[in-house]
C-alpha positions, 0 to 999 in steps of 0.5 A, a space after each residue: 397618262 392614266 386611263 380616262 373614262 368618258 360617257 359618250 351617251 348618257 344613261 337615259 330612256 330613248 324611243 327613237 333612232 338618233 346619234 350622239 354627234 361627233 365627240 372628241 375623246 382625247 380628254 385634252 391629250 395631244 398624244 393619246 392612246 389609240 386603243 379604247 375599251 367601249 361598253 354598252 349598258 342597257 336596262 330591260 326594254 319596254 314595248 312590243 318586239 323592241 330591237 336596239 342596234 348600237 354602232 360606233 363610228 370613227 370620224 376623220 376629215 368629216 367622214 364617218 367609218 364604222 369601228 364596231 357594232 354591238 350585239 343587237 339587244 332585244 327583250 332583255 337587259 344587256 351589258 357588253 364590252 369590247 376593245 378596239 385598236 386604231 381609234 381616232 380622236 373623234 367618234 360618233 355613236 348611232 343607234 337604231 330603235 325599232 318595234 311597237 312603242 319601244 323604249 330603251 334606257 342605255 348608255 355608251 362609254 369609253 375608256 382610253 
């Protein structure tokens, strides 16, 4: 199986906390690799004292459990990546945005 790249959250501006909903990352493969590389790409934010926190959860039997939290992003652009083992097929990305009129343009992706 060749590595597959999947966008979990598209590169769009966001002004409020939310989540992606549950995402199937198996790319149609029953026996998929359990290791993934996650990446976060954030453009320079706007607003006063903006703060972005991004969390990646594994979803199993309808329950979410935290797999990874990216380093908090405040006033500058950021690119981050990490490798995680034992990742289930289904994941959920959640983000928290705070500050005065904050806006972050970002995306989250996965390579399995």
